[in-house]
Chimera marker file (.cmm) of the C-alpha trace (Angstrom):
<marker_set name="trace">
<marker id="1" x="164.038" y="75.234" z="63.851" r="1" g="1" b="0" radius="0.5"/>
<marker id="2" x="163.491" y="78.433" z="61.890" r="1" g="1" b="0" radius="0.5"/>
<marker id="3" x="159.905" y="79.692" z="61.104" r="1" g="1" b="0" radius="0.5"/>
<marker id="4" x="158.508" y="82.189" z="58.725" r="1" g="1" b="0" radius="0.5"/>
<marker id="5" x="156.833" y="85.089" z="60.101" r="1" g="1" b="0" radius="0.5"/>
<marker id="6" x="153.432" y="86.122" z="58.788" r="1" g="1" b="0" radius="0.5"/>
<marker id="7" x="155.102" y="89.284" z="57.106" r="1" g="1" b="0" radius="0.5"/>
<marker id="8" x="157.745" y="87.080" z="55.313" r="1" g="1" b="0" radius="0.5"/>
<marker id="9" x="155.130" y="84.695" z="54.326" r="1" g="1" b="0" radius="0.5"/>
<marker id="10" x="153.370" y="87.741" z="52.697" r="1" g="1" b="0" radius="0.5"/>
<marker id="11" x="156.474" y="88.657" z="50.821" r="1" g="1" b="0" radius="0.5"/>
<marker id="12" x="156.728" y="85.387" z="49.300" r="1" g="1" b="0" radius="0.5"/>
<marker id="13" x="153.082" y="85.035" z="48.435" r="1" g="1" b="0" radius="0.5"/>
<marker id="14" x="153.439" y="88.409" z="46.791" r="1" g="1" b="0" radius="0.5"/>
<marker id="15" x="156.303" y="87.579" z="44.642" r="1" g="1" b="0" radius="0.5"/>
<marker id="16" x="154.525" y="84.433" z="43.515" r="1" g="1" b="0" radius="0.5"/>
<marker id="17" x="151.261" y="85.776" z="42.736" r="1" g="1" b="0" radius="0.5"/>
<marker id="18" x="152.680" y="88.772" z="40.921" r="1" g="1" b="0" radius="0.5"/>
<marker id="19" x="153.988" y="86.464" z="38.255" r="1" g="1" b="0" radius="0.5"/>
<marker id="20" x="151.911" y="83.285" z="38.282" r="1" g="1" b="0" radius="0.5"/>
<marker id="21" x="148.631" y="83.354" z="37.157" r="1" g="1" b="0" radius="0.5"/>
<marker id="22" x="147.400" y="79.602" z="37.709" r="1" g="1" b="0" radius="0.5"/>
<marker id="23" x="146.031" y="79.219" z="41.124" r="1" g="1" b="0" radius="0.5"/>
<marker id="24" x="147.253" y="75.550" z="41.616" r="1" g="1" b="0" radius="0.5"/>
<marker id="25" x="150.857" y="76.366" z="40.558" r="1" g="1" b="0" radius="0.5"/>
<marker id="26" x="150.890" y="79.444" z="42.929" r="1" g="1" b="0" radius="0.5"/>
<marker id="27" x="149.897" y="77.137" z="45.763" r="1" g="1" b="0" radius="0.5"/>
<marker id="28" x="152.707" y="74.569" z="44.872" r="1" g="1" b="0" radius="0.5"/>
<marker id="29" x="155.273" y="77.226" z="44.492" r="1" g="1" b="0" radius="0.5"/>
<marker id="30" x="154.375" y="79.340" z="47.532" r="1" g="1" b="0" radius="0.5"/>
<marker id="31" x="154.711" y="75.955" z="49.633" r="1" g="1" b="0" radius="0.5"/>
<marker id="32" x="158.120" y="75.063" z="47.937" r="1" g="1" b="0" radius="0.5"/>
<marker id="33" x="159.465" y="78.480" z="48.579" r="1" g="1" b="0" radius="0.5"/>
<marker id="34" x="158.599" y="78.394" z="52.137" r="1" g="1" b="0" radius="0.5"/>
<marker id="35" x="160.078" y="75.175" z="52.883" r="1" g="1" b="0" radius="0.5"/>
<marker id="36" x="163.232" y="76.305" z="50.953" r="1" g="1" b="0" radius="0.5"/>
<marker id="37" x="163.382" y="79.527" z="52.939" r="1" g="1" b="0" radius="0.5"/>
<marker id="38" x="162.928" y="77.785" z="56.295" r="1" g="1" b="0" radius="0.5"/>
<marker id="39" x="165.987" y="75.221" z="55.196" r="1" g="1" b="0" radius="0.5"/>
<marker id="40" x="168.156" y="78.322" z="54.433" r="1" g="1" b="0" radius="0.5"/>
<marker id="41" x="167.364" y="80.052" z="57.650" r="1" g="1" b="0" radius="0.5"/>
<marker id="42" x="168.107" y="76.852" z="59.605" r="1" g="1" b="0" radius="0.5"/>
<marker id="43" x="171.650" y="77.073" z="57.974" r="1" g="1" b="0" radius="0.5"/>
<marker id="44" x="171.948" y="80.581" z="59.424" r="1" g="1" b="0" radius="0.5"/>
<marker id="45" x="171.036" y="82.807" z="56.602" r="1" g="1" b="0" radius="0.5"/>
<marker id="46" x="169.048" y="85.823" z="57.231" r="1" g="1" b="0" radius="0.5"/>
<marker id="47" x="165.343" y="85.785" z="56.354" r="1" g="1" b="0" radius="0.5"/>
<marker id="48" x="165.468" y="88.393" z="53.430" r="1" g="1" b="0" radius="0.5"/>
<marker id="49" x="168.612" y="86.822" z="51.946" r="1" g="1" b="0" radius="0.5"/>
<marker id="50" x="166.945" y="83.128" z="52.301" r="1" g="1" b="0" radius="0.5"/>
<marker id="51" x="163.997" y="84.292" z="50.314" r="1" g="1" b="0" radius="0.5"/>
<marker id="52" x="166.141" y="85.780" z="47.368" r="1" g="1" b="0" radius="0.5"/>
<marker id="53" x="168.344" y="82.554" z="47.348" r="1" g="1" b="0" radius="0.5"/>
<marker id="54" x="165.119" y="80.403" z="47.421" r="1" g="1" b="0" radius="0.5"/>
<marker id="55" x="163.702" y="82.066" z="44.333" r="1" g="1" b="0" radius="0.5"/>
<marker id="56" x="167.015" y="82.258" z="42.637" r="1" g="1" b="0" radius="0.5"/>
<marker id="57" x="167.488" y="78.439" z="43.121" r="1" g="1" b="0" radius="0.5"/>
<marker id="58" x="163.826" y="77.610" z="42.129" r="1" g="1" b="0" radius="0.5"/>
<marker id="59" x="163.938" y="79.862" z="39.123" r="1" g="1" b="0" radius="0.5"/>
<marker id="60" x="167.220" y="81.444" z="38.056" r="1" g="1" b="0" radius="0.5"/>
<marker id="61" x="165.743" y="83.153" z="35.104" r="1" g="1" b="0" radius="0.5"/>
<marker id="62" x="162.196" y="84.135" z="36.687" r="1" g="1" b="0" radius="0.5"/>
<marker id="63" x="159.181" y="82.303" z="37.847" r="1" g="1" b="0" radius="0.5"/>
<marker id="64" x="157.458" y="83.160" z="34.407" r="1" g="1" b="0" radius="0.5"/>
<marker id="65" x="159.628" y="80.253" z="33.018" r="1" g="1" b="0" radius="0.5"/>
<marker id="66" x="158.151" y="77.752" z="35.221" r="1" g="1" b="0" radius="0.5"/>
<marker id="67" x="154.526" y="78.879" z="34.352" r="1" g="1" b="0" radius="0.5"/>
<marker id="68" x="155.493" y="78.728" z="30.634" r="1" g="1" b="0" radius="0.5"/>
<marker id="69" x="156.588" y="75.114" z="31.097" r="1" g="1" b="0" radius="0.5"/>
<marker id="70" x="153.691" y="74.273" z="33.177" r="1" g="1" b="0" radius="0.5"/>
<marker id="71" x="151.073" y="75.650" z="30.507" r="1" g="1" b="0" radius="0.5"/>
<marker id="72" x="153.141" y="73.694" z="27.833" r="1" g="1" b="0" radius="0.5"/>
<marker id="73" x="152.778" y="70.508" z="29.628" r="1" g="1" b="0" radius="0.5"/>
<marker id="74" x="149.200" y="71.258" z="30.142" r="1" g="1" b="0" radius="0.5"/>
<marker id="75" x="148.290" y="71.865" z="26.544" r="1" g="1" b="0" radius="0.5"/>
<marker id="76" x="147.677" y="68.712" z="24.483" r="1" g="1" b="0" radius="0.5"/>
<marker id="77" x="149.545" y="68.225" z="21.425" r="1" g="1" b="0" radius="0.5"/>
<marker id="78" x="147.938" y="68.341" z="17.836" r="1" g="1" b="0" radius="0.5"/>
<marker id="79" x="148.666" y="64.551" z="17.673" r="1" g="1" b="0" radius="0.5"/>
<marker id="80" x="146.914" y="63.967" z="20.961" r="1" g="1" b="0" radius="0.5"/>
<marker id="81" x="143.712" y="65.810" z="19.761" r="1" g="1" b="0" radius="0.5"/>
<marker id="82" x="143.830" y="64.087" z="16.299" r="1" g="1" b="0" radius="0.5"/>
<marker id="83" x="144.051" y="60.639" z="18.074" r="1" g="1" b="0" radius="0.5"/>
<marker id="84" x="141.115" y="61.556" z="20.317" r="1" g="1" b="0" radius="0.5"/>
<marker id="85" x="139.007" y="62.839" z="17.488" r="1" g="1" b="0" radius="0.5"/>
<marker id="86" x="139.621" y="59.821" z="15.138" r="1" g="1" b="0" radius="0.5"/>
<marker id="87" x="138.991" y="57.281" z="18.059" r="1" g="1" b="0" radius="0.5"/>
<marker id="88" x="135.672" y="58.805" z="19.139" r="1" g="1" b="0" radius="0.5"/>
<marker id="89" x="134.090" y="58.351" z="15.814" r="1" g="1" b="0" radius="0.5"/>
<link id1="1" id2="2" r="1" g="1" b="0" radius="0.2"/>
<link id1="2" id2="3" r="1" g="1" b="0" radius="0.2"/>
<link id1="3" id2="4" r="1" g="1" b="0" radius="0.2"/>
<link id1="4" id2="5" r="1" g="1" b="0" radius="0.2"/>
<link id1="5" id2="6" r="1" g="1" b="0" radius="0.2"/>
<link id1="6" id2="7" r="1" g="1" b="0" radius="0.2"/>
<link id1="7" id2="8" r="1" g="1" b="0" radius="0.2"/>
<link id1="8" id2="9" r="1" g="1" b="0" radius="0.2"/>
<link id1="9" id2="10" r="1" g="1" b="0" radius="0.2"/>
<link id1="10" id2="11" r="1" g="1" b="0" radius="0.2"/>
<link id1="11" id2="12" r="1" g="1" b="0" radius="0.2"/>
<link id1="12" id2="13" r="1" g="1" b="0" radius="0.2"/>
<link id1="13" id2="14" r="1" g="1" b="0" radius="0.2"/>
<link id1="14" id2="15" r="1" g="1" b="0" radius="0.2"/>
<link id1="15" id2="16" r="1" g="1" b="0" radius="0.2"/>
<link id1="16" id2="17" r="1" g="1" b="0" radius="0.2"/>
<link id1="17" id2="18" r="1" g="1" b="0" radius="0.2"/>
<link id1="18" id2="19" r="1" g="1" b="0" radius="0.2"/>
<link id1="19" id2="20" r="1" g="1" b="0" radius="0.2"/>
<link id1="20" id2="21" r="1" g="1" b="0" radius="0.2"/>
<link id1="21" id2="22" r="1" g="1" b="0" radius="0.2"/>
<link id1="22" id2="23" r="1" g="1" b="0" radius="0.2"/>
<link id1="23" id2="24" r="1" g="1" b="0" radius="0.2"/>
<link id1="24" id2="25" r="1" g="1" b="0" radius="0.2"/>
<link id1="25" id2="26" r="1" g="1" b="0" radius="0.2"/>
<link id1="26" id2="27" r="1" g="1" b="0" radius="0.2"/>
<link id1="27" id2="28" r="1" g="1" b="0" radius="0.2"/>
<link id1="28" id2="29" r="1" g="1" b="0" radius="0.2"/>
<link id1="29" id2="30" r="1" g="1" b="0" radius="0.2"/>
<link id1="30" id2="31" r="1" g="1" b="0" radius="0.2"/>
<link id1="31" id2="32" r="1" g="1" b="0" radius="0.2"/>
<link id1="32" id2="33" r="1" g="1" b="0" radius="0.2"/>
<link id1="33" id2="34" r="1" g="1" b="0" radius="0.2"/>
<link id1="34" id2="35" r="1" g="1" b="0" radius="0.2"/>
<link id1="35" id2="36" r="1" g="1" b="0" radius="0.2"/>
<link id1="36" id2="37" r="1" g="1" b="0" radius="0.2"/>
<link id1="37" id2="38" r="1" g="1" b="0" radius="0.2"/>
<link id1="38" id2="39" r="1" g="1" b="0" radius="0.2"/>
<link id1="39" id2="40" r="1" g="1" b="0" radius="0.2"/>
<link id1="40" id2="41" r="1" g="1" b="0" radius="0.2"/>
<link id1="41" id2="42" r="1" g="1" b="0" radius="0.2"/>
<link id1="42" id2="43" r="1" g="1" b="0" radius="0.2"/>
<link id1="43" id2="44" r="1" g="1" b="0" radius="0.2"/>
<link id1="44" id2="45" r="1" g="1" b="0" radius="0.2"/>
<link id1="45" id2="46" r="1" g="1" b="0" radius="0.2"/>
<link id1="46" id2="47" r="1" g="1" b="0" radius="0.2"/>
<link id1="47" id2="48" r="1" g="1" b="0" radius="0.2"/>
<link id1="48" id2="49" r="1" g="1" b="0" radius="0.2"/>
<link id1="49" id2="50" r="1" g="1" b="0" radius="0.2"/>
<link id1="50" id2="51" r="1" g="1" b="0" radius="0.2"/>
<link id1="51" id2="52" r="1" g="1" b="0" radius="0.2"/>
<link id1="52" id2="53" r="1" g="1" b="0" radius="0.2"/>
<link id1="53" id2="54" r="1" g="1" b="0" radius="0.2"/>
<link id1="54" id2="55" r="1" g="1" b="0" radius="0.2"/>
<link id1="55" id2="56" r="1" g="1" b="0" radius="0.2"/>
<link id1="56" id2="57" r="1" g="1" b="0" radius="0.2"/>
<link id1="57" id2="58" r="1" g="1" b="0" radius="0.2"/>
<link id1="58" id2="59" r="1" g="1" b="0" radius="0.2"/>
<link id1="59" id2="60" r="1" g="1" b="0" radius="0.2"/>
<link id1="60" id2="61" r="1" g="1" b="0" radius="0.2"/>
<link id1="61" id2="62" r="1" g="1" b="0" radius="0.2"/>
<link id1="62" id2="63" r="1" g="1" b="0" radius="0.2"/>
<link id1="63" id2="64" r="1" g="1" b="0" radius="0.2"/>
<link id1="64" id2="65" r="1" g="1" b="0" radius="0.2"/>
<link id1="65" id2="66" r="1" g="1" b="0" radius="0.2"/>
<link id1="66" id2="67" r="1" g="1" b="0" radius="0.2"/>
<link id1="67" id2="68" r="1" g="1" b="0" radius="0.2"/>
<link id1="68" id2="69" r="1" g="1" b="0" radius="0.2"/>
<link id1="69" id2="70" r="1" g="1" b="0" radius="0.2"/>
<link id1="70" id2="71" r="1" g="1" b="0" radius="0.2"/>
<link id1="71" id2="72" r="1" g="1" b="0" radius="0.2"/>
<link id1="72" id2="73" r="1" g="1" b="0" radius="0.2"/>
<link id1="73" id2="74" r="1" g="1" b="0" radius="0.2"/>
<link id1="74" id2="75" r="1" g="1" b="0" radius="0.2"/>
<link id1="75" id2="76" r="1" g="1" b="0" radius="0.2"/>
<link id1="76" id2="77" r="1" g="1" b="0" radius="0.2"/>
<link id1="77" id2="78" r="1" g="1" b="0" radius="0.2"/>
<link id1="78" id2="79" r="1" g="1" b="0" radius="0.2"/>
<link id1="79" id2="80" r="1" g="1" b="0" radius="0.2"/>
<link id1="80" id2="81" r="1" g="1" b="0" radius="0.2"/>
<link id1="81" id2="82" r="1" g="1" b="0" radius="0.2"/>
<link id1="82" id2="83" r="1" g="1" b="0" radius="0.2"/>
<link id1="83" id2="84" r="1" g="1" b="0" radius="0.2"/>
<link id1="84" id2="85" r="1" g="1" b="0" radius="0.2"/>
<link id1="85" id2="86" r="1" g="1" b="0" radius="0.2"/>
<link id1="86" id2="87" r="1" g="1" b="0" radius="0.2"/>
<link id1="87" id2="88" r="1" g="1" b="0" radius="0.2"/>
<link id1="88" id2="89" r="1" g="1" b="0" radius="0.2"/>
</marker_set>
């Protein structure tokens, strides 16, 4: 079973943290990418190529799209805010 070296882990962390600002999302994406890279390496792919492929498969158009979707889900809609305001009175 292939394991990531500390240097390769640092490469993944750098690629995620340079784009993603939310710490919780960073942690989840780093974990996901590490697992994907190890899986690809187990299939015989070189480490650098496995990292590139893992990121490409996770976010073909860039990690920023994941954070944008994450932020969109986190923001309450106007309707939700109105309902909360009306029911609190």
